[in-house]
C-alpha positions, 0 to 999 in steps of 0.5 A: 536524797535530795534532788538535784533540783532542790538542792540547786534551789537550796544553794541559790536561797543560801548564797542569796540570804538577804545582808545588811547594806555596806557602804559602796567600794570605790574600787570597780569589781568590789560590789557588795556580793564580792566583799560578802564572799571574800568574808566567808572564803576567809571563814572557810580557809581560817577553819581549815587552817585552824581545824588541823592542829585542833585535831592535834590539841585535842590529844592533849587536852588543850584548845587553840589558846595553848597553841597561840601561847607554844606558837609565841614563845617558840618563834620568841625565846625569852618572851617578855609575859607583858608583850605575850598579853599584848600580842594575843590581846587576851586579859592577864587571867585568861594567860594565866591559866594557861600558861599555868597548864603549859607551865606545870605539864613541862612545854614552858619555862618562866624565869626572871629578868635579868635587869628586873626580876620582876619581869617574867620571861618564857622559854619553850622546853624541848618538849615544848618546840617538839609540840610547836613543830607539830603543831604547825606542820600542817599549817605549813603544807597547807600554806606552801600549797595556797601559795604555790598554786597562787604563784610568787608573783601573788606573795607580796599582794597577799601580805599587803592584802593580809596587813591591810585587814589589819587594824592601822594602829597595830600594824607596826608592831605585828610587822616587827613581829611577822618580818622574819628575824633570825635574832628573835626566833627560837633556834632549831631543836637539834636534828629538828625542822622549824616549820615557821611563823603561822598560829 
């Protein structure tokens, strides 16, 4: 086993690895090291946030793409395929493969639009809602714990930070999706519990 001195030196080497220069921040205190520290925190937070449902997805032979599709279809029952493509920012070919698996295995149903038969509308089945809720459950626990640790006064600042991380041109679209709107959310299954929006 490595000595504590060796481990300490290794940690110093890792934390002080040379990095490319970034533009100086106009905000006092936001040094290059601070920014890289935030980037690393985002990496580790996302790793663990997605790791919880990843373990469940493996049992079904699914991946994160299936999770994202299930999430947004469950939260927006009747979602158009065209809108889902826009949300996920993936190719039609990539989505088609994932959708086919979810439809064939009974997690999602597809119907033609009432006014435009060329439109394809997506709906979660009872099985799909159940899996989406199961995948979201550990993420809700993690989010609730983190938000409670930050305190209620921190929630608006956290939301502003996350919104500012999104490309400016996409923020109005994302805001329309992420702001609570009961008319667009998929009904909670009988005896179930709505587990929220994250993906």
